[in-house]
C-alpha positions as CSV (number, residue, x, y, z in Angstrom):
1,M,0.0,0.0,-0.2
2,E,1.3,3.4,-0.9
3,T,2.2,5.7,1.8
4,A,0.2,9.0,2.0
5,N,3.3,11.2,1.3
6,K,4.7,8.9,-1.5
7,G,4.5,11.9,-4.0
8,Y,6.3,14.7,-1.8
9,N,9.8,15.8,-2.1
10,L,10.8,13.8,-5.0
11,S,14.0,14.8,-6.9
12,I,15.1,14.3,-10.6
13,P,18.1,15.6,-12.6
14,V,17.1,18.5,-14.8
15,N,19.1,20.7,-17.0
16,N,22.2,20.1,-14.7
17,F,20.6,20.4,-11.3
18,N,18.4,18.3,-9.2
19,L,14.7,19.6,-9.3
20,S,12.7,19.0,-6.3
21,Y,8.9,18.4,-6.8
22,D,5.6,17.2,-5.2
23,D,3.6,15.1,-7.7
24,L,0.1,13.8,-6.7
25,G,-2.8,12.3,-8.5
26,K,-3.4,10.9,-11.9
27,G,-3.9,12.3,-15.2
28,D,-2.6,12.6,-19.0
29,I,-2.0,16.2,-18.8
30,P,-0.7,17.7,-15.5
31,I,-1.2,21.0,-13.7
32,I,2.4,22.4,-12.8
33,F,2.4,25.0,-10.2
34,L,5.2,27.2,-10.0
35,H,6.0,29.5,-6.9
36,G,6.8,33.1,-6.3
37,F,9.8,34.9,-5.1
38,P,11.2,34.0,-2.6
39,F,9.1,31.1,-1.7
40,D,9.1,27.5,-2.6
41,K,6.5,24.7,-3.6
42,Q,5.1,24.5,-0.3
43,M,2.9,27.4,-1.1
44,W,1.0,25.2,-3.3
45,K,0.1,22.6,-0.8
46,S,-3.4,23.3,-0.4
47,Q,-4.2,23.5,-3.9
48,L,-2.3,20.1,-4.6
49,E,-4.4,18.4,-1.9
50,F,-7.8,19.9,-3.1
51,L,-7.0,18.9,-6.7
52,S,-5.3,15.6,-6.6
53,D,-8.6,13.6,-6.3
54,T,-9.4,14.6,-10.0
55,Y,-6.1,15.7,-11.5
56,R,-2.5,15.1,-11.5
57,V,-0.9,18.1,-9.9
58,I,2.9,18.9,-9.5
59,A,4.3,21.7,-7.5
60,C,8.0,22.5,-8.3
61,D,10.9,24.0,-6.4
62,V,12.3,26.7,-8.8
63,R,16.3,26.1,-9.3
64,G,18.0,27.7,-6.2
65,F,14.9,27.6,-4.1
66,G,13.4,25.2,-1.5
67,K,14.9,21.6,-2.0
68,S,16.3,22.5,-5.5
69,S,19.4,23.8,-4.3
70,D,21.9,25.7,-6.7
71,E,24.2,28.0,-5.1
72,E,26.5,28.3,-8.3
73,T,24.4,29.4,-11.4
74,N,23.5,32.8,-12.2
75,L,19.6,32.9,-12.1
76,S,17.4,34.2,-14.8
77,I,13.7,34.0,-15.8
78,D,14.8,32.5,-19.3
79,L,17.0,29.9,-17.3
80,F,13.9,29.0,-15.3
81,G,11.6,28.8,-18.3
82,S,14.2,26.3,-19.9
83,D,14.1,24.5,-16.7
84,L,10.4,24.0,-16.9
85,I,10.4,22.6,-20.5
86,Y,13.4,20.2,-19.5
87,F,11.3,19.1,-16.6
88,M,8.3,18.3,-18.8
89,D,10.6,16.5,-21.3
90,T,12.1,14.3,-18.2
91,L,9.0,13.2,-17.1
92,G,7.5,12.9,-20.7
93,F,4.8,15.4,-20.6
94,Q,4.0,17.0,-24.1
95,R,1.7,19.5,-22.5
96,A,0.7,20.8,-19.4
97,V,-1.7,23.3,-17.7
98,V,0.9,25.8,-16.0
99,C,0.0,27.8,-13.0
100,G,2.3,30.4,-11.8
101,L,2.0,33.1,-9.1
102,S,4.3,36.2,-9.2
103,M,7.7,34.9,-10.3
104,G,6.1,31.8,-11.2
105,G,3.9,33.9,-13.5
106,Y,6.9,35.4,-15.0
107,I,8.2,31.9,-15.7
108,A,4.9,30.8,-17.2
109,L,4.8,33.6,-19.7
110,N,8.1,33.5,-20.5
111,A,8.0,29.8,-21.4
112,Q,4.7,30.1,-23.2
113,A,6.2,32.7,-25.4
114,R,8.9,30.4,-26.5
115,F,7.3,27.2,-26.6
116,P,3.5,27.8,-27.0
117,E,3.0,24.2,-28.3
118,R,3.8,22.9,-24.8
119,F,1.0,24.7,-23.0
120,E,-2.5,23.2,-22.7
121,A,-3.7,26.2,-20.5
122,M,-2.2,29.0,-18.5
123,I,-3.1,30.3,-15.0
124,L,-1.5,33.6,-14.0
125,A,-1.8,34.5,-10.2
126,D,-0.8,37.9,-8.8
127,T,1.6,38.5,-11.8
128,R,2.1,40.7,-14.7
129,C,3.9,41.1,-18.1
130,I,6.1,44.0,-17.7
131,Y,9.8,44.5,-17.2
132,D,11.6,46.4,-14.6
133,S,11.9,50.1,-15.4
134,N,15.4,51.7,-15.1
135,E,14.0,52.9,-11.8
136,V,13.0,49.7,-10.3
137,K,16.2,48.2,-11.4
138,D,18.2,50.9,-9.7
139,K,16.2,50.3,-6.7
140,R,16.6,46.6,-6.8
141,M,20.4,47.0,-7.0
142,E,20.2,49.4,-3.9
143,V,18.3,46.5,-2.2
144,I,21.1,44.0,-3.3
145,K,23.8,46.0,-2.2
146,K,22.2,46.5,1.4
147,I,21.6,42.8,1.8
148,E,25.1,42.2,0.7
149,A,26.5,44.6,3.2
150,E,24.0,43.9,6.1
151,G,22.3,40.5,5.4
152,P,19.0,39.7,4.2
153,N,17.1,39.9,7.5
154,E,15.7,43.4,7.1
155,F,14.7,42.8,3.5
156,N,13.1,39.5,4.4
157,E,11.0,41.1,7.4
158,A,9.8,43.7,5.0
159,F,8.8,41.5,2.1
160,V,6.8,39.2,4.1
161,K,4.7,42.0,5.3
162,S,4.3,43.4,1.8
163,V,2.7,40.3,0.3
164,F,-0.1,40.1,3.0
165,H,-3.5,41.7,3.2
166,K,-3.7,43.8,6.4
167,D,-6.4,41.5,7.8
168,S,-4.1,38.5,7.0
169,L,-1.3,40.1,9.1
170,A,-3.5,40.5,11.9
171,E,-5.6,37.5,12.0
172,K,-3.6,34.8,10.2
173,K,-0.4,34.9,12.3
174,A,0.3,31.3,11.7
175,L,0.1,31.5,8.1
176,V,2.3,34.5,8.2
177,Q,4.8,32.9,10.1
178,E,5.0,29.7,8.0
179,L,5.6,31.7,4.9
180,K,8.3,33.9,6.8
181,D,10.0,30.6,7.8
182,V,10.3,29.7,4.1
183,V,11.6,33.0,3.1
184,F,14.2,33.0,5.7
185,G,15.1,29.6,4.6
186,N,16.9,31.1,1.5
187,S,20.6,31.5,1.5
188,E,21.9,35.1,1.0
189,R,22.9,34.5,-2.3
190,I,19.6,33.2,-3.7
191,I,17.8,36.3,-2.5
192,T,20.1,38.5,-4.3
193,E,20.3,36.0,-7.3
194,G,16.5,36.1,-7.4
195,L,16.5,39.8,-7.2
196,R,18.5,40.0,-10.2
197,A,16.6,37.6,-12.1
198,L,13.4,39.5,-11.7
199,S,15.3,42.6,-12.6
200,G,16.8,41.1,-15.8
201,R,13.4,39.7,-17.1
202,S,12.0,40.4,-20.6
203,E,8.7,41.9,-21.0
204,T,6.0,39.3,-22.3
205,C,3.3,42.0,-22.9
206,S,4.1,42.2,-26.5
207,S,3.4,38.3,-27.0
208,L,0.1,38.2,-24.9
209,A,-2.2,38.7,-28.3
210,N,-0.6,35.5,-29.6
211,V,-1.7,33.6,-26.6
212,E,-4.3,31.0,-28.0
213,I,-5.0,28.8,-25.1
214,P,-7.5,28.9,-22.2
215,T,-6.0,31.5,-19.8
216,L,-7.1,32.1,-16.3
217,I,-6.0,35.4,-14.6
218,I,-6.4,35.8,-10.6
219,C,-5.3,38.6,-8.4
220,G,-5.8,39.7,-4.9
221,K,-7.7,42.8,-4.9
222,E,-5.2,44.5,-2.5
223,D,-2.2,43.2,-4.2
224,T,0.4,46.0,-3.7
225,V,3.6,43.8,-5.2
226,T,1.7,43.3,-8.6
227,P,-1.3,45.5,-8.8
228,L,-4.6,44.6,-10.0
229,D,-4.3,46.9,-13.0
230,Q,-1.4,44.6,-14.2
231,S,-3.8,41.7,-14.3
232,K,-6.5,43.8,-15.9
233,T,-4.0,44.6,-18.7
234,M,-3.1,41.1,-19.4
235,H,-6.8,40.3,-19.2
236,E,-7.6,42.7,-21.9
237,A,-4.8,41.6,-24.0
238,I,-5.4,37.7,-24.1
239,E,-8.6,37.2,-26.0
240,G,-11.0,34.9,-24.0
241,S,-9.1,35.1,-20.8
242,M,-11.0,35.2,-17.5
243,L,-9.9,37.4,-14.8
244,H,-11.1,36.6,-11.0
245,I,-10.6,39.1,-8.4
246,I,-10.2,37.8,-5.0
247,E,-11.5,40.1,-1.9
248,K,-9.6,40.5,1.1
249,A,-6.3,39.2,-0.4
250,G,-2.9,40.7,-1.1
251,H,0.0,39.1,-3.3
252,V,-0.3,35.7,-2.3
253,S,-4.1,35.1,-2.8
254,N,-3.9,31.2,-2.9
255,L,-2.8,31.4,0.8
256,E,-4.8,34.2,2.2
257,Q,-8.3,33.0,0.6
258,L,-7.5,29.4,-0.2
259,E,-11.2,28.4,-0.5
260,A,-11.9,31.2,-3.0
261,F,-8.8,30.7,-4.9
262,N,-9.4,26.7,-5.0
263,S,-13.0,27.1,-6.1
264,I,-11.7,29.5,-9.2
265,L,-9.2,26.9,-10.4
266,K,-11.7,23.9,-10.2
267,E,-14.2,25.9,-12.3
268,F,-11.5,26.8,-14.8
269,L,-10.0,23.2,-14.8
270,S,-13.4,21.6,-15.2
271,G,-13.9,23.2,-18.6
272,L,-10.4,21.9,-20.0
273,P,-10.0,18.5,-21.8
274,L,-7.2,17.0,-19.4
275,D,-7.6,13.6,-20.4
276,G,-5.5,13.7,-23.4
277,S,-8.5,13.2,-25.8
278,D,-8.1,16.8,-27.4
279,E,-5.0,16.5,-29.4
280,E,-5.5,19.6,-31.3
281,S,-6.5,21.7,-28.0
282,P,-8.4,24.2,-29.7
283,K,-9.0,27.4,-27.8
284,K,-12.0,27.4,-25.7
285,A,-14.7,30.1,-26.0
286,L,-14.4,31.3,-22.2
287,D,-16.4,33.8,-20.5
288,S,-14.3,37.1,-20.0
289,E,-16.5,38.8,-17.3
290,Y,-14.8,40.0,-14.2
291,Y,-15.6,37.7,-11.1
292,G,-15.4,39.0,-7.6
293,H,-14.8,36.3,-4.8
294,K,-15.5,37.4,-1.4
295,S,-13.8,35.7,1.5
296,Q,-16.2,33.4,3.7
């Protein structure tokens, strides 16, 4: 009899590093979850548990983060996007539904623009398609220099506070502490390399009009890291996309309002042919209204 945690913390060689991932459920076309910066695959635990009875769901530790340790390579969104495709190749997936939050969304958008045939559908949570302006790049470099001089603790503390809705900070202290532990688990080098990767990313806004797969966009209404207007811009650019706005959520909407987030995922995924029967994967006619989901 299989143990309950058989699908957790698996490891496989991918593109010259060992990628750590959780792999639950069954299905011909998997849903692959990519975490934000500077988090790890644990942030998708509730989504994997919720969906694994119906779908094959996989959460990856991006190179350098979590248990996918890599303290030598210079990190970039391009590299992360290539890692995703190598990972799919290694496990034998021709196509996948890819769900990325924040940095995970940057990776999904990057890979989809370069390898569109590998995507069955895309889910973009609390993310955006723009690149860093020169002003933002300069600010990131100042942060990097400060971390290198004084350590990452001050940055980590401030960042954790920035990603949560004010109600979550006051009422969900265990959740906040759990994410804080993950952030503080990163080495100083990975924090600074991650910031450099974010700063050096290319824009993907110009490729959105070419997206021809079902696309779901989710954003916390009070997200101050990747504000709602950015999600609305992507929604307008991707024909047939769906935008869901989650009330009383900041940048980590899947953690803060997991029931609303999971309900949105389930509704979207139920309309996809994930049994492998739709080889041509035609674009679905999806309702493009805004949907507001209030916390229970």
